[in-house]
Backbone as CSV, one residue per row, in Angstrom:
resi,resn,N_x,N_y,N_z,CA_x,CA_y,CA_z,C_x,C_y,C_z
1,UNK,106.838,104.841,33.505,105.356,104.617,33.572,104.814,103.818,34.776
2,UNK,105.571,102.792,34.970,105.161,101.848,36.061,105.571,102.542,37.391
3,UNK,106.623,103.275,37.375,106.994,104.012,38.603,105.996,105.107,38.938
4,UNK,105.510,105.856,37.977,104.465,106.812,38.211,103.221,106.242,38.766
5,UNK,102.809,105.020,38.186,101.694,104.429,38.655,101.803,103.896,40.157
6,UNK,102.947,103.419,40.457,103.197,103.064,41.841,103.073,104.216,42.759
7,UNK,103.640,105.370,42.291,103.714,106.575,43.106,102.244,107.154,43.403
8,UNK,101.434,107.023,42.284,100.038,107.335,42.508,99.329,106.503,43.402
9,UNK,99.592,105.214,43.446,98.887,104.250,44.314,99.276,104.544,45.722
10,UNK,100.619,104.723,45.953,101.155,104.974,47.330,100.609,106.290,47.820
11,UNK,100.547,107.289,46.924,99.881,108.693,47.451,98.452,108.429,47.935
12,UNK,97.804,107.675,46.943,96.351,107.454,47.350,96.150,106.722,48.621
13,UNK,96.943,105.683,48.775,96.842,104.759,49.985,97.252,105.591,51.300
14,UNK,98.201,106.483,51.053,98.596,107.386,52.313,97.455,108.204,52.617
15,UNK,96.905,108.865,51.651,95.731,109.798,51.791,94.597,109.164,52.560
16,UNK,94.409,107.801,51.983,93.318,106.992,52.671,93.543,106.790,54.139
17,UNK,94.883,106.449,54.486,95.314,106.113,55.786,95.109,107.382,56.716
18,UNK,95.456,108.466,56.158,95.373,109.819,56.946,93.892,110.082,57.166
19,UNK,93.014,109.765,56.164,91.607,110.087,56.372,90.987,109.171,57.320
20,UNK,91.462,107.911,57.396,90.871,106.949,58.455,91.433,107.346,59.778
21,UNK,92.550,107.777,59.917,93.153,108.238,61.190,92.367,109.405,61.723
22,UNK,92.153,110.340,60.905,91.366,111.531,61.211,89.986,111.156,61.655
23,UNK,89.340,110.356,60.944,87.877,109.910,61.308,87.935,109.164,62.707
24,UNK,88.871,108.291,62.916,88.856,107.525,64.160,89.254,108.468,65.348
25,UNK,89.948,109.458,65.108,90.290,110.399,66.093,88.982,111.175,66.505
26,UNK,88.231,111.566,65.468,87.017,112.276,65.718,85.963,111.352,66.445
27,UNK,85.971,110.064,66.184,84.943,109.163,66.689,85.275,108.680,68.128
28,UNK,86.544,108.480,68.335,86.832,107.868,69.775,87.511,108.950,70.641
29,UNK,87.737,110.247,70.269,88.320,111.162,71.157,87.206,111.511,72.229
30,UNK,87.639,111.705,73.466,86.536,112.043,74.531,86.002,113.411,74.217
31,UNK,84.656,113.589,74.449,84.045,114.770,74.226,84.224,115.745,75.398
32,UNK,84.688,116.864,75.149,85.014,117.862,76.073,83.775,118.769,76.301
33,UNK,83.247,118.848,77.559,82.151,119.628,77.800,82.504,120.767,78.758
34,UNK,82.167,121.964,78.295,82.385,123.127,79.131,81.155,123.490,79.943
35,UNK,81.427,123.886,81.124,80.261,124.351,81.951,79.744,125.817,81.425
36,UNK,78.398,126.026,81.734,77.808,127.083,81.252,78.099,128.341,82.139
37,UNK,78.796,128.090,83.233,79.175,129.165,84.101,80.470,128.916,84.798
38,UNK,81.102,129.818,85.382,82.387,129.612,86.000,82.273,129.921,87.559
39,UNK,82.808,129.077,88.370,82.841,129.176,89.835,84.248,129.644,90.250
40,UNK,84.196,130.700,90.956,85.366,131.269,91.577,85.317,131.191,93.044
41,UNK,86.420,130.542,93.642,86.546,130.463,95.106,87.292,131.526,95.551
42,UNK,86.789,132.275,96.530,87.334,133.418,97.163,87.505,133.070,98.627
43,UNK,88.631,132.643,99.009,88.875,132.232,100.472,88.641,133.360,101.514
44,UNK,88.812,134.522,101.136,88.588,135.705,101.982,87.195,136.086,102.205
45,UNK,86.277,135.480,101.534,84.876,135.819,101.693,84.172,134.736,102.352
46,UNK,83.507,135.006,103.601,82.860,133.989,104.276,81.398,134.139,104.276
47,UNK,80.682,133.067,103.997,79.203,132.990,103.854,78.528,132.258,105.037
48,UNK,79.253,131.464,105.683,78.722,130.765,106.924,79.761,130.333,107.848
49,UNK,79.360,129.856,109.126,80.277,129.501,110.086,80.034,128.068,110.441
50,UNK,80.989,127.196,110.250,80.680,125.778,110.659,81.187,125.583,111.991
51,UNK,80.367,125.017,112.852,80.750,124.904,114.288,81.626,123.767,114.574
52,UNK,81.640,122.784,113.646,82.467,121.667,113.832,82.023,120.398,112.998
53,UNK,82.507,119.303,113.301,82.154,117.986,112.678,81.853,116.947,113.750
54,UNK,81.041,116.108,113.353,80.561,115.168,114.439,79.824,113.904,113.818
55,UNK,79.045,113.300,114.710,78.334,112.138,114.337,77.070,111.964,115.231
56,UNK,76.166,111.195,114.735,75.029,110.801,115.503,75.507,109.538,116.397
57,UNK,75.003,109.383,117.469,75.180,108.292,118.360,74.391,107.116,118.171
58,UNK,73.215,107.345,117.298,72.470,106.229,116.909,73.062,105.476,115.783
59,UNK,73.066,104.236,115.874,72.774,103.477,117.186,73.920,102.814,117.651
60,UNK,75.187,103.161,116.966,76.423,102.491,117.324,76.829,102.661,118.823
61,UNK,76.494,103.821,119.494,76.849,104.034,120.802,76.130,103.152,121.756
62,UNK,74.935,102.677,121.428,74.287,101.775,122.271,74.908,100.366,122.418
63,UNK,75.746,100.098,121.320,76.632,98.782,121.304,77.899,98.994,121.944
64,UNK,78.614,100.062,121.418,79.973,100.157,121.908,80.037,100.673,123.297
65,UNK,79.112,101.487,123.708,79.070,102.005,125.114,78.880,100.815,126.110
66,UNK,78.462,99.611,125.727,78.384,98.504,126.507,79.658,97.513,126.523
67,UNK,80.543,97.906,125.776,81.791,97.088,125.619,82.655,97.389,127.034
68,UNK,83.700,96.610,127.132,84.601,96.746,128.242,85.123,98.252,128.244
69,UNK,85.602,98.521,129.471,86.093,100.013,129.662,87.285,100.308,128.742
70,UNK,88.117,99.283,128.551,89.292,99.627,127.677,88.966,99.701,126.196
71,UNK,87.940,98.816,125.750,87.510,98.859,124.333,86.678,100.111,124.022
72,UNK,85.691,100.477,124.851,84.951,101.701,124.520,85.753,102.909,124.694
73,UNK,86.771,102.987,125.607,87.580,104.147,125.635,88.517,104.320,124.451
74,UNK,88.881,103.125,123.898,89.763,103.226,122.623,88.872,103.845,121.526
75,UNK,87.682,103.487,121.369,86.770,104.059,120.313,86.528,105.526,120.628
76,UNK,86.247,105.822,121.862,85.958,107.203,122.112,87.185,108.039,121.780
77,UNK,88.379,107.596,122.131,89.624,108.427,121.843,89.780,108.599,120.450
78,UNK,89.620,107.491,119.664,89.740,107.500,118.141,88.853,108.517,117.569
79,UNK,87.670,108.694,118.139,86.643,109.616,117.497,86.733,111.044,118.039
80,UNK,86.980,111.209,119.253,86.784,112.597,119.863,88.033,113.167,120.357
81,UNK,89.097,112.466,120.500,90.405,113.109,120.967,90.963,113.974,119.917
82,UNK,91.093,115.321,120.116,91.593,116.269,119.160,93.100,116.050,118.810
83,UNK,93.825,115.306,119.620,95.252,115.160,119.425,95.634,113.834,118.708
84,UNK,95.034,112.721,119.323,95.355,111.359,118.761,94.207,110.786,117.938
85,UNK,93.104,111.429,117.882,91.933,110.961,117.175,91.478,111.897,116.041
86,UNK,90.207,111.721,115.692,89.528,112.469,114.704,89.140,113.923,115.186
87,UNK,89.015,113.924,116.465,88.722,115.317,117.078,87.372,115.774,116.720
88,UNK,86.410,114.869,116.556,85.057,115.214,116.323,84.522,116.175,117.585
89,UNK,83.789,117.157,117.323,83.269,117.897,118.432,81.759,118.116,118.460
90,UNK,81.074,117.506,117.559,79.531,117.563,117.463,79.085,116.156,117.775
91,UNK,78.023,116.133,118.707,77.372,114.924,119.069,75.967,115.048,118.948
92,UNK,75.325,114.060,118.338,73.907,114.011,118.162,73.358,112.892,118.949
93,UNK,72.623,113.257,120.022,72.131,112.209,121.026,70.524,111.783,120.596
94,UNK,70.374,110.472,120.529,69.098,109.869,120.221,68.240,109.684,121.446
95,UNK,67.136,110.372,121.620,66.255,110.138,122.823,65.422,108.811,122.511
96,UNK,65.656,107.809,123.203,64.963,106.494,123.015,63.396,106.544,123.234
97,UNK,62.762,105.562,122.764,61.390,105.553,122.831,60.739,104.146,123.365
98,UNK,61.672,103.211,123.644,61.211,101.859,124.019,60.797,101.826,125.470
99,UNK,59.836,100.926,125.682,59.320,100.748,126.924,58.404,99.620,127.080
100,UNK,57.835,99.285,128.184,56.976,98.156,128.394,55.740,98.136,127.537
101,UNK,55.320,99.412,127.094,54.044,99.521,126.337,54.296,99.371,124.844
102,UNK,55.594,99.315,124.461,55.906,99.289,122.982,55.430,98.064,122.237
103,UNK,54.413,98.145,121.526,53.902,96.914,120.823,54.758,96.456,119.664
104,UNK,55.847,97.198,119.321,56.663,96.844,118.232,58.105,96.570,118.798
105,UNK,58.281,96.266,120.016,59.536,96.016,120.624,60.393,94.992,119.838
106,UNK,59.662,93.963,119.366,60.285,92.803,118.718,60.404,92.891,117.223
107,UNK,59.993,94.128,116.579,60.050,94.238,115.238,61.234,95.159,114.780
108,UNK,62.132,95.492,115.669,63.219,96.276,115.144,64.226,95.395,114.341
109,UNK,64.800,96.110,113.390,65.719,95.379,112.518,66.947,94.784,113.266
110,UNK,67.317,95.538,114.392,68.442,95.147,115.124,68.210,95.505,116.593
111,UNK,68.590,94.779,117.483,68.528,95.126,118.965,69.106,96.373,119.327
112,UNK,70.113,96.884,118.628,70.839,98.056,118.988,69.956,99.321,118.768
113,UNK,68.870,99.110,117.981,68.089,100.258,117.553,66.911,100.428,118.721
114,UNK,66.851,99.530,119.656,65.785,99.474,120.632,66.348,100.307,121.810
115,UNK,66.220,101.583,121.698,66.803,102.476,122.778,65.733,102.698,123.862
116,UNK,66.075,102.428,125.059,65.102,102.621,126.141,64.769,104.144,126.363
117,UNK,63.487,104.368,126.621,63.091,105.802,126.849,63.446,106.204,128.314
118,UNK,63.751,107.463,128.512,63.890,107.994,129.909,62.572,108.084,130.668
119,UNK,61.508,108.142,129.820,60.095,108.077,130.469,59.360,106.903,129.848
120,UNK,59.638,105.709,130.270,59.098,104.509,129.659,57.466,104.384,129.823
121,UNK,57.069,105.011,130.994,55.596,105.145,131.240,55.229,106.573,131.678
122,UNK,54.090,106.897,131.552,53.611,108.241,131.818,54.035,108.712,133.318
123,UNK,54.877,109.794,133.280,55.320,110.360,134.485,56.398,109.602,135.323
124,UNK,56.897,108.550,134.764,57.953,107.761,135.385,59.245,107.805,134.621
125,UNK,60.090,108.655,135.222,61.423,109.014,134.588,62.433,108.045,135.251
126,UNK,63.183,107.479,134.342,64.243,106.435,134.837,65.490,106.806,134.147
127,UNK,66.359,107.567,134.871,67.537,108.114,134.365,68.736,107.236,134.291
128,UNK,68.456,105.952,134.749,69.478,104.971,134.491,69.374,104.256,133.266
129,UNK,68.305,104.507,132.509,68.077,103.973,131.194,69.126,104.571,130.244
130,UNK,69.262,103.819,129.106,70.132,104.253,128.021,71.586,104.633,128.558
131,UNK,72.111,103.706,129.362,73.404,103.937,129.973,74.437,103.916,128.922
132,UNK,74.264,103.054,127.951,75.522,102.873,127.024,75.693,104.146,126.162
133,UNK,74.685,104.612,125.624,74.743,105.823,124.745,75.156,106.921,125.594
134,UNK,74.614,107.085,126.861,74.957,108.291,127.688,76.432,108.183,128.086
135,UNK,76.923,106.938,128.267,78.357,106.985,128.547,79.312,107.538,127.482
136,UNK,78.917,107.293,126.216,79.701,107.801,125.145,79.490,109.246,124.926
137,UNK,78.298,109.802,125.286,78.185,111.199,125.188,78.990,111.933,126.201
138,UNK,78.987,111.412,127.402,79.712,111.925,128.572,81.309,111.895,128.204
139,UNK,81.660,110.820,127.643,83.143,110.622,127.274,83.480,111.618,126.183
140,UNK,82.621,111.790,125.207,82.900,112.734,124.180,83.070,114.152,124.655
141,UNK,82.150,114.575,125.667,82.308,115.846,126.338,83.625,115.971,126.983
142,UNK,84.021,114.962,127.709,85.252,114.936,128.458,86.532,115.151,127.588
143,UNK,86.391,114.633,126.304,87.534,114.756,125.397,87.447,116.053,124.601
144,UNK,86.411,116.907,124.822,86.445,118.081,124.049,85.201,118.396,123.227
145,UNK,84.286,117.484,123.006,83.074,117.822,122.213,82.371,118.942,122.932
146,UNK,81.928,119.911,122.094,81.257,121.058,122.688,79.964,121.503,121.994
147,UNK,79.439,120.684,121.006,78.163,120.943,120.357,77.385,119.719,120.488
148,UNK,76.130,119.824,121.219,75.304,118.658,121.454,73.934,118.990,120.926
149,UNK,73.296,118.000,120.323,71.928,118.023,119.785,71.229,116.845,120.175
150,UNK,69.912,116.941,120.688,69.082,115.834,120.881,68.078,115.639,119.713
151,UNK,67.878,114.453,119.441,66.867,114.210,118.366,65.976,112.945,118.618
152,UNK,64.913,112.906,118.083,64.004,111.782,118.453,63.599,110.952,117.082
153,UNK,63.575,109.681,117.146,62.990,109.000,115.992,61.498,108.520,116.248
154,UNK,61.148,108.580,117.537,59.759,108.322,117.897,59.629,108.785,119.303
155,UNK,58.382,109.327,119.678,57.984,109.638,121.030,57.949,108.393,121.783
156,UNK,57.939,108.315,123.114,57.654,107.048,123.782,56.353,106.392,123.412
157,UNK,56.427,105.021,123.532,55.350,104.367,123.003,54.027,104.652,123.609
158,UNK,54.034,104.982,124.871,52.770,105.325,125.555,52.061,106.598,125.079
159,UNK,52.810,107.404,124.211,52.116,108.492,123.709,51.653,108.392,122.333
160,UNK,51.740,107.158,121.732,51.490,106.887,120.385,50.055,106.336,120.204
161,UNK,49.442,106.597,119.064,48.087,106.136,118.768,48.150,104.622,118.661
162,UNK,49.077,103.982,118.122,49.180,102.503,117.879,50.155,101.851,118.878
163,UNK,50.784,102.628,119.808,51.731,102.061,120.771,52.892,101.371,120.089
164,UNK,53.258,101.814,118.942,54.340,101.221,118.158,55.386,102.276,117.647
165,UNK,56.591,102.078,118.166,57.603,103.091,117.953,58.155,102.949,116.514
166,UNK,57.654,101.964,115.734,58.120,101.737,114.266,57.493,102.654,113.389
167,UNK,56.545,103.385,113.847,55.839,104.416,112.975,54.295,104.134,112.946
168,UNK,53.566,105.168,112.274,52.167,105.138,112.222,51.737,104.247,111.203
169,UNK,50.544,103.659,111.445,49.884,102.759,110.412,49.747,103.453,109.039
170,UNK,50.429,102.809,108.156,50.343,103.449,106.633,51.093,104.715,106.561
171,UNK,51.916,105.029,107.500,52.721,106.282,107.513,51.926,107.509,108.022
172,UNK,50.975,107.250,108.680,50.097,108.312,109.168,50.731,108.891,110.452
173,UNK,50.403,110.116,110.841,50.892,110.678,112.098,50.453,109.819,113.226
174,UNK,51.475,109.573,114.170,51.248,108.645,115.217,51.232,109.199,116.610
175,UNK,51.495,110.386,116.852,51.578,111.002,118.159,50.059,111.467,118.469
176,UNK,49.575,111.013,119.606,48.175,111.232,120.015,48.194,112.838,120.219
177,UNK,47.100,113.401,119.757,46.840,114.870,119.936,46.799,115.193,121.462
178,UNK,46.365,114.262,122.234,46.265,114.529,123.690,47.628,114.411,124.416
179,UNK,48.619,113.977,123.607,50.001,113.843,124.256,50.903,114.950,123.701
180,UNK,50.450,115.983,123.098,51.319,117.063,122.443,52.016,117.777,123.720
181,UNK,51.252,118.064,124.754,51.879,118.754,125.888,52.793,117.835,126.546
182,UNK,52.476,116.582,126.744,53.289,115.626,127.401,54.601,115.400,126.687
183,UNK,54.607,115.405,125.352,55.691,115.214,124.490,56.701,116.402,124.763
184,UNK,56.109,117.661,124.652,56.901,118.846,124.702,57.645,118.885,126.033
185,UNK,56.816,118.454,127.097,57.404,118.392,128.453,58.537,117.420,128.605
186,UNK,58.303,116.250,127.920,59.219,115.249,127.847,60.667,115.640,127.401
187,UNK,60.606,116.266,126.260,61.766,116.833,125.684,62.457,117.850,126.450
188,UNK,61.748,118.786,127.072,62.226,119.801,127.963,62.844,119.234,129.175
189,UNK,62.149,118.158,129.740,62.790,117.541,131.022,64.054,116.909,130.704
190,UNK,64.152,116.216,129.681,65.419,115.524,129.325,66.588,116.588,129.152
191,UNK,66.271,117.623,128.402,67.151,118.728,128.182,67.725,119.368,129.432
192,UNK,66.756,119.582,130.361,67.099,120.167,131.621,67.960,119.226,132.559
193,UNK,67.506,117.847,132.499,68.285,116.912,133.245,69.727,116.769,132.759
194,UNK,69.862,116.809,131.441,71.249,116.633,130.815,72.026,117.890,131.383
195,UNK,71.516,118.994,131.252,72.277,120.292,131.654,72.607,120.165,133.152
196,UNK,71.683,119.829,134.004,71.856,120.008,135.380,72.666,118.760,136.036
197,UNK,72.570,117.622,135.375,73.232,116.370,135.999,74.417,115.886,135.249
198,UNK,74.449,116.180,133.876,75.575,115.605,133.138,76.489,116.770,132.607
199,UNK,76.094,117.928,132.824,76.898,119.064,132.337,76.873,119.189,130.779
200,UNK,75.783,118.584,130.249,75.649,118.641,128.772,74.522,119.609,128.386
201,UNK,74.846,120.750,127.618,73.854,121.589,127.189,73.361,121.234,125.707
202,UNK,72.178,120.848,125.524,71.763,120.433,124.168,71.454,121.876,123.393
203,UNK,72.229,122.121,122.436,72.086,123.374,121.629,70.746,123.371,120.918
204,UNK,70.371,122.164,120.402,69.194,122.205,119.653,68.457,120.819,119.910
205,UNK,67.200,120.786,119.701,66.408,119.506,119.829,65.537,119.351,118.666
206,UNK,65.696,118.122,118.002,64.753,117.827,116.932,63.633,116.941,117.324
207,UNK,62.420,117.326,117.400,61.270,116.555,117.840,60.921,115.398,117.032
208,UNK,61.458,115.390,115.749,61.248,114.241,114.892,62.382,114.243,113.856
209,UNK,62.576,113.019,113.190,63.704,112.857,112.365,63.283,112.230,111.087
210,UNK,63.815,112.866,109.983,63.316,112.381,108.573,61.857,112.125,108.518
211,UNK,61.029,113.020,108.725,59.590,112.822,108.771,59.022,112.350,107.429
212,UNK,59.563,112.539,106.301,59.096,112.127,104.977,59.587,110.831,104.542
213,UNK,60.408,110.151,105.416,61.000,108.917,105.115,59.934,107.760,104.930
214,UNK,59.759,107.063,103.655,58.737,106.152,103.509,58.900,104.894,104.442
215,UNK,60.089,104.694,105.014,60.184,103.512,105.760,59.550,103.623,107.123
216,UNK,59.262,104.950,107.606,58.651,105.136,108.906,57.208,104.790,108.951
217,UNK,56.990,103.467,108.769,55.546,102.914,108.913,55.609,101.705,109.625
218,UNK,54.512,101.286,110.264,54.422,100.160,111.046,54.477,98.907,110.171
219,UNK,55.676,98.264,110.245,55.867,97.003,109.475,57.108,96.301,110.040
220,UNK,57.211,95.016,109.889,58.379,94.350,110.336,59.623,94.845,109.590
221,UNK,60.761,94.922,110.211,62.052,95.362,109.686,62.188,96.947,109.453
222,UNK,61.010,97.532,109.695,61.096,99.080,109.602,61.584,99.726,110.926
223,UNK,62.360,100.749,110.748,62.923,101.471,111.916,61.691,102.318,112.551
């Protein structure tokens, strides 16, 4: 009789343990979620052609391009050499906007972001400006980079309503309507000069960069 009672107790306790184990498994097991659709990769089907990989030169090239020859060569080799480096072949060149009329010259977050314009005043082109970034672009080309793009964060200060390359007041459009033609000519002149004098053909030109970015407003610390 006592043996039967112990057997019933053990059987009940075992069942209880199994029940608790089952419950804990259900509670703590990770939930498996299945996608509502299946993606199949077909290597033989091509939907686009990628011209290569690269980087913008803003604003690191303005710093490193001013280093000693051995130091800047080492960086260029590491980035653009197809054999000993990353072999990047796409270069995005930033057309600077700084000049003597820039009312926000001292409001940049870092001096490296103050890129001098090739046309610092109306009709006055200074091709010796922006030597550091230009050196890196030319070295990248020498190492094999073959896709170049020009882009602008701001037109030259003298074309702007508030003469501030940090952006329009309150985020408003900042390019004077009277400067539209001058701005287009400015971009075209730089592109032509790069082609004729540096052997760099700009495949595309972006006349503005990130136009919806909230930070592009006139304020200290804003780009």
